[in-house]
Each structure stands twice: as C-alpha cells, then as structure tokens.
C-alpha positions in Angstrom: -0.1 0.0 -0.1 1.2 3.6 -0.9 -0.1 4.8 2.3 1.3 2.0 4.5 4.1 4.0 6.0 2.0 6.9 7.0 -1.5 5.7 7.9 -0.9 6.2 11.6 -0.2 9.7 10.6 -3.4 10.5 8.8 -6.6 11.6 10.8 -10.1 12.1 9.6 -11.4 15.7 9.6 -13.2 15.9 12.8 -10.3 14.9 14.8 -8.2 18.2 14.3 -11.0 20.7 14.3 -9.5 22.1 17.7 -6.4 22.7 15.7 -8.0 26.0 14.6 -8.4 28.6 17.1 -11.6 29.8 18.8 -12.4 33.1 16.8 -14.7 35.1 14.9 -12.3 36.1 12.5 -12.8 34.7 8.8 -10.7 32.3 7.3 -9.8 32.9 3.7 -8.9 29.9 1.5 -8.1 31.0 -2.4 -11.0 33.4 -2.6 -13.3 31.6 -0.5 -14.3 32.9 2.8 -15.1 30.5 5.9 -16.5 31.1 9.6 -14.9 28.6 12.0 -18.0 29.3 14.2 -20.2 28.0 11.7 -18.7 25.7 8.7 -15.4 24.2 10.1 -16.3 20.8 8.2 -16.6 23.0 4.8 -13.4 25.0 5.6 -11.4 21.6 6.2 -13.1 19.9 3.2 -12.0 22.9 1.2 -8.4 22.5 2.3 -8.3 18.7 1.6 -9.4 19.0 -2.0 -6.3 20.8 -3.0 -4.2 18.3 -4.6 -1.1 18.0 -2.4 2.5 17.1 -4.0 5.2 16.1 -1.7 8.3 14.4 -1.9 8.6 11.1 -3.6 11.0 8.3 -3.7 11.7 5.3 -5.8 10.8 7.1 -9.3 12.8 6.2 -12.4 16.2 8.3 -12.1 15.9 11.8 -13.7 17.6 12.1 -16.6 18.3 8.3 -16.7 21.1 8.4 -14.2 20.0 11.2 -11.8 18.2 10.8 -8.6 15.0 8.7 -7.8 13.9 10.8 -5.4 13.6 14.4 -4.8 13.5 14.4 -0.8 15.7 17.4 0.4 15.5 19.4 -2.9 12.4 19.2 -4.6 10.0 21.1 -2.2 9.7 24.4 -4.3 9.1 22.2 -7.5 6.4 20.6 -5.5 4.6 23.8 -4.4 4.7 24.8 -8.3 3.3 21.5 -9.1 0.4 22.5 -6.2 -0.3 25.9 -7.6 -0.4 24.7 -11.3 -2.6 22.0 -10.5 -5.2 24.2 -8.5 -5.2 26.4 -12.0 -6.0 23.1 -13.8 -8.8 22.4 -11.4 -10.5 25.6 -11.9 -10.1 25.3 -15.5 -11.5 21.8 -16.0 -13.6 21.4 -12.7 -14.4 24.8 -11.1 -13.2 26.3 -7.8 -16.1 24.7 -5.8 -15.2 21.1 -6.8 -14.7 19.2 -3.7 -12.7 15.9 -3.2 -14.3 13.1 -1.0 -12.4 9.9 -0.1 -13.2 6.7 -2.3 -15.8 9.0 -4.4 -15.5 8.2 -8.0 -14.2 11.3 -9.8 -14.5 12.6 -13.3 -12.1 11.8 -16.1 -10.5 15.3 -16.2 -9.7 15.2 -12.5 -7.7 12.0 -13.5 -6.3 13.6 -16.2 -5.1 16.4 -14.1 -3.3 14.0 -11.9 -1.8 12.1 -14.6 0.3 15.3 -15.7 1.8 15.7 -12.4 3.1 12.0 -12.0 6.6 11.2 -11.4 7.2 10.1 -14.9 9.5 11.5 -17.8 6.4 11.3 -20.0 4.3 13.4 -18.1 4.4 17.1 -18.8 4.6 18.5 -15.3 6.5 15.5 -13.6 9.3 16.3 -11.3 11.5 15.0 -14.2 10.4 17.6 -16.5 10.6 20.6 -14.1 14.3 19.4 -12.9 15.5 19.2 -16.7 13.7 22.6 -17.7 15.6 24.1 -14.9 19.0 23.6 -16.1 18.1 26.1 -19.0 17.5 28.4 -15.7 20.8 27.7 -14.6 19.6 25.1 -11.8 21.3 21.6 -11.9 19.2 18.6 -11.3 18.8 18.4 -7.5 19.6 21.9 -6.6 17.1 23.9 -4.9 14.5 26.0 -6.9 13.3 29.7 -5.6 9.9 31.1 -6.5 10.7 33.0 -9.7 13.0 29.9 -11.1 9.8 27.6 -10.6 7.5 30.2 -12.4 9.9 30.4 -15.5 10.1 26.7 -15.6 6.2 26.3 -15.5 5.9 29.1 -18.2 8.1 26.9 -20.5 6.7 23.7 -20.0 3.2 24.7 -20.5 4.2 25.5 -24.1 4.1 21.7 -24.5 1.0 21.2 -22.8 -1.8 21.0 -25.7 -4.8 19.8 -23.4 -4.6 22.6 -20.9 -3.7 25.2 -23.3 -2.7 27.5 -20.7 -1.3 31.1 -21.4 1.4 31.6 -18.6 2.7 35.0 -17.9 5.3 35.7 -15.4 5.6 39.4 -14.4 9.0 41.2 -14.9 10.4 43.7 -12.7 7.3 43.8 -10.2 5.2 44.9 -13.4 2.1 43.3 -14.8 1.3 44.7 -18.3 -2.2 44.4 -19.1 -1.5 44.9 -22.9 1.0 42.1 -23.0 -1.5 39.6 -21.2 -4.1 40.2 -23.7 -1.9 40.1 -26.4 -0.6 36.6 -25.3 -4.1 35.4 -24.3 -5.8 36.3 -27.7 -2.8 35.1 -29.7 -3.7 33.2 -33.0 -3.3 29.5 -33.3 0.1 27.9 -34.5 0.2 27.0 -38.3 -1.2 23.4 -38.7 2.2 22.0 -39.8 3.9 23.3 -36.9 0.9 22.3 -34.6 1.1 18.6 -36.0 4.8 18.0 -35.9 5.0 19.3 -32.2 1.9 17.5 -31.3 3.3 14.2 -32.7 6.5 14.6 -30.9 5.2 15.6 -27.5 2.2 13.6 -27.1 3.5 11.2 -24.5 4.4 14.0 -22.4 0.8 15.6 -22.7 -0.9 13.1 -20.9 -1.4 10.9 -24.1 -3.5 13.8 -25.4 -4.6 13.4 -29.0 -6.9 16.8 -28.9 -6.2 19.5 -31.2 -8.3 21.9 -28.7 -5.0 23.7 -27.6 -4.8 25.2 -31.2 -8.5 26.9 -31.2 -8.9 30.3 -31.3 -10.4 32.4 -28.4 -9.0 33.6 -24.9 -6.6 31.0 -23.6 -6.9 30.3 -19.7 -4.4 32.5 -17.9 -2.0 31.6 -15.3 -0.5 34.7 -13.8 2.3 34.3 -11.6 4.2 37.6 -10.0 7.4 37.0 -8.4 8.1 39.6 -5.5 10.6 40.6 -3.0 8.8 42.0 0.0 11.6 43.2 1.8 15.4 42.7 2.3 15.9 40.1 5.0 12.3 40.2 6.4 9.2 40.7 5.0 8.3 44.6 5.3 5.1 45.2 7.5 3.9 47.6 4.9 3.2 45.1 2.5 1.1 42.5 4.9 -2.4 43.9 4.1 -2.0 43.9 0.2 -0.7 40.3 0.5 -3.6 39.2 2.6 -5.9 40.7 0.3 -4.6 38.7 -2.9 -6.0 35.7 -1.1 -9.4 37.2 -1.2 -9.3 37.4 -4.8 -11.7 34.8 -6.4 -8.8 34.3 -9.0 -6.2 33.5 -6.1 -4.0 30.4 -6.6 -2.3 31.4 -3.5 1.4 31.8 -3.3 4.7 30.0 -3.2 7.2 30.9 -0.6 8.4 29.9 2.7 11.5 30.0 4.3 15.2 29.9 2.7 15.7 26.3 1.5 12.4 25.4 2.9 9.3 25.7 0.6 5.3 26.0 1.5 2.2 26.4 -0.9 0.1 29.0 0.7 -3.4 28.8 0.5 -5.1 31.2 2.7 -4.8 33.1 6.3 -6.4 33.4 9.5 -5.6 36.9 11.2 -1.9 37.3 10.9 -1.3 33.5 10.1 -0.8 32.0 6.7 -2.4 28.6 5.9 -0.1 26.4 4.1 0.4 23.0 2.3 3.6 21.4 3.3 5.4 19.2 0.9 8.1 18.1 3.2 6.6 14.2 3.6 8.2 11.6 1.4 5.9 9.2 -0.1 6.5 6.1 -2.6 6.0 6.9 -6.4 2.4 6.3 -7.5 1.7 5.4 -11.1 -1.6 5.4 -13.1 -3.6 2.3 -13.2 -4.4 0.2 -16.4 -7.8 2.2 -16.8 -6.1 5.5 -16.6 -7.2 6.4 -12.9 -4.6 7.2 -10.2 -4.7 6.0 -6.8 -5.3 9.5 -5.3 -5.3 9.1 -1.4 -1.9 10.2 -1.1 -2.4 13.4 -3.2 -4.8 15.1 -0.7 -3.6 16.2 2.6 -5.9 14.8 5.3 -3.8 15.9 8.1 -4.2 19.0 10.2 -3.7 22.2 8.0 -0.3 24.1 8.7 -0.1 27.6 9.9 2.7 30.1 10.5 3.0 33.8 11.4 3.2 35.8 8.4 5.9 38.0 9.8 8.2 34.8 9.6 7.6 34.4 6.0 10.4 34.9 3.6 10.5 38.2 1.4 11.0 36.1 -1.7 7.5 35.0 -2.9 5.6 34.6 -6.1 1.6 35.1 -6.2 -0.7 32.9 -8.5 -3.8 33.9 -10.1 -6.0 32.0 -12.6 -8.4 33.7 -15.3 -10.3 31.4 -17.2 -12.0 34.3 -19.1 -11.1 37.8 -20.2 -13.8 38.8 -17.9 -12.1 37.1 -15.0 -8.9 39.1 -15.9 -10.6 42.2 -16.1 -12.2 41.6 -12.8 -8.6 41.1 -11.2 -7.4 44.2 -12.6 -10.2 46.0 -11.1 -9.8 44.2 -7.8 -5.8 45.2 -7.7 -6.5 48.6 -8.7 -9.1 48.9 -5.6 -7.8 46.7 -3.1 -4.0 46.9 -4.0 -2.7 49.9 -5.6 -4.9 52.7 -4.4 -4.5 51.9 -0.8 -0.9 51.2 -0.6 1.9 53.9 -0.2 4.5 51.1 -0.8 3.1 49.0 -3.8 3.7 45.2 -3.9 3.6 45.5 -7.8 2.7 47.6 -10.5 -0.2 47.1 -12.8 0.3 49.1 -16.2 -2.1 49.2 -19.3 0.7 49.7 -21.8 4.0 48.0 -22.6 6.8 50.0 -21.0 8.7 51.7 -24.0 12.1 51.0 -22.4 11.7 47.2 -22.4 12.2 44.9 -25.2 9.2 44.1 -27.6 6.8 41.8 -26.1 6.4 38.6 -28.1 3.9 36.0 -26.8 6.0 32.6 -26.3 5.2 29.8 -28.7 6.4 26.3 -28.8 9.4 25.9 -31.4 8.9 24.0 -34.6 10.5 20.4 -34.3 10.7 17.8 -36.9 10.0 14.0 -36.2 12.6 11.3 -37.8 10.8 8.4 -36.3 13.7 7.6 -33.7 13.1 5.8 -30.7 12.2 7.1 -27.3 15.8 7.7 -26.6 16.3 10.0 -29.3 13.0 11.4 -28.8 13.9 12.5 -25.0 17.2 13.9 -26.2 15.6 15.9 -29.0 13.4 17.3 -26.2 16.0 18.1 -23.9 17.9 19.8 -26.9 14.8 21.6 -27.8 14.1 22.8 -24.3 17.8 23.8 -23.8 17.5 26.3 -27.0 14.0 27.4 -25.7 15.2 28.5 -22.4 17.6 30.7 -24.0 15.3 32.3 -26.7 12.4 33.1 -24.0 
C-alpha cells in the first residue's frame, strides 16, 4: 500500500477541528471565505480538496542516471506543481469542486493528476521540471526559488496542448495588461507546426490527441508574480496587500516559505498564513491500467499548517487564474481597488501599456520541431535539446 508507512499519521477531518483557535475572524482559502463558528467542516473539506504534492521516492531516475527521489531538494518544485494543479482544477472542474475519499471522480480529475505523476513522459512531472530548470541555471537536484519555478512552468506549458494555458510571469514587479491580452488572444500556430510538435510531445501531454489547444479564443491565463517583499524579512507595509490577494476569486495562493524550505500558501487566518507542506516523503504512484490514479496520497488529510506571516521569507510568487477575459478584467479592477490605491509602497505595479524602454513583447510559442521516427531515447534527447534552446530564447 502506498500509504502503509503513513496510515498512523492520517486523521479524519473531525479529529483536528481543535487545531483552529476559537475566533470570530474569517478564514480565507483561495478566494473563499469560511467561518470557524459555523462551517469548520466545509473549511476542512475545502483544504483537503487541494492537490497535495510531496517528496516522492523510487521513481525512475531523472535523466536516466539522476536521482530517484526529490527528498531534500524538490520542495519548491512540488509547491509549483500544487499551484499549477489548482489552476487546472479551476479550469476543468471549477473552484467549488470538492474531493471525497473513495468517491468516483470525473475523468478530467484523473487526467489532471496524470500530468504530475513522477514519470518522464508526464508534462509537469518532477523529471520535466528538474530538466527544464537546467536552462534556468539550476542543476538537477539543486533547490529552486519561486521565480525559477515560475519560469519553468511557463516553458513547460508551451508543450501542453490539452490545458492550453497562457502563462505570464511578471517582470520587474510589473504586470502589463496589454501584453497579457496579446498573449491570451494570440492566434493558433500553423497546422504543420502544430502537427509535428503534437506528434513529438504527445506522450508528455498525458497521451492527449486533442487539437483543442490550437483553437482560437481567450486562452486561460495563469498569472504568476514573483516579488521581493523586503530585504531580510517581510516589510510589514506589504502585509495587508498580501492578505488581500488570498481574498480574490482568481487566487491560486503563493509560493514561498523560508530559505531552502518551501510551502504552498493557500490562505490566512488573522496574521497567520495557512499552507500545504511538501516535506513528507511518499512512494512513487503510477496510474492504473484504466487511467485512474490511486489518489489518497495526493490529498492532505492531516491538520493544515499555519505560520505567522512575519516569519515569511520576503521572496514569494503570487499566483492567479483567469479562465475568461472577464475574470482578468475583474482581477485588474480588484488590484486597482484593493492593492494599488490603498498602498503607499506597492507590492507590484499594474500598467495598461507595454513600457517603451522594455524589449518588445512577443508571446512565447512552442518551437517547431521535426520528427525522424527515432526511438524514445532519441526523442527524449531531442526534447531536452529543444528545451535548452527554448530556455535561452524566452
């Protein structure tokens, strides 16, 4: 059993209600408000429904000869996986989707999980993230920061046809509305480029054969904003604005934590942040023959962790998901109202036009590749070479 080593650690929801203090203050989880006095059970179900990615062991060696466990170095990569998985759940199942133990889940749910399994042919696996990080100057097995994870996810999304996300990572603490709309409304690739790329990367896209990723229209937006909220410690002037981000319906939480110790922050209570902790080592889980995944180890059924917001390392990355253009427009309005107009020292800037002193904005596209009918080893090498080239071009 995958969970045999951890069964004694797992408790049912009602066993840890007392973990939250008695208070009238609301709890905010990824844009949803909960009241401890009236709906503790709903709060805990909401938390346990988030996909929880932790250290794993006994997966196939990364790159063929690399590590077969990410224990001790992969925590920020796992947090990045959790943020992206939340975006995919919102995209396919909706923010109000709930998970229940042993309950049959829709195919989309299992397909989302398969994107993150610890296999080289899964598009957001630890293997893909670690190898893409090489183009960001990170050796396999080296710890990532929030910005590096954001850049890696941005590049990997180019190879993901099924989810067809537009990933925007802000630069210099500035979000440019014009650039985002240009990227999300970008036209589809040419059919020849789409066909050849789809053929080469199909196995890394969860065996997807759909061409939906090349349809016209608004591409769902994953917006990531890397920030430095202080020098050695978080500046208290940012705290209120930081907490406001968790109230927004587009919220995907935040990546951060402490030096070399990453957490996925999903909400707050008062001046305490609520987070999912990836620092548990579990065994590798693969999909079943019918495509489903034994998912119990992918949901945290233990007491949610909390930490004082002032203990947060100032290096963080905020995440937001906008499925439709109206969601992004609403997010811009909320930022203007709740983040920018009330802050003397702003966490980040939101501007309408591309700054003239910046290089021109070109929406990232998947590079054209050709196929030769070579075997899997050659294909994996080709992907690695292509990604290395892509990492220097984007």
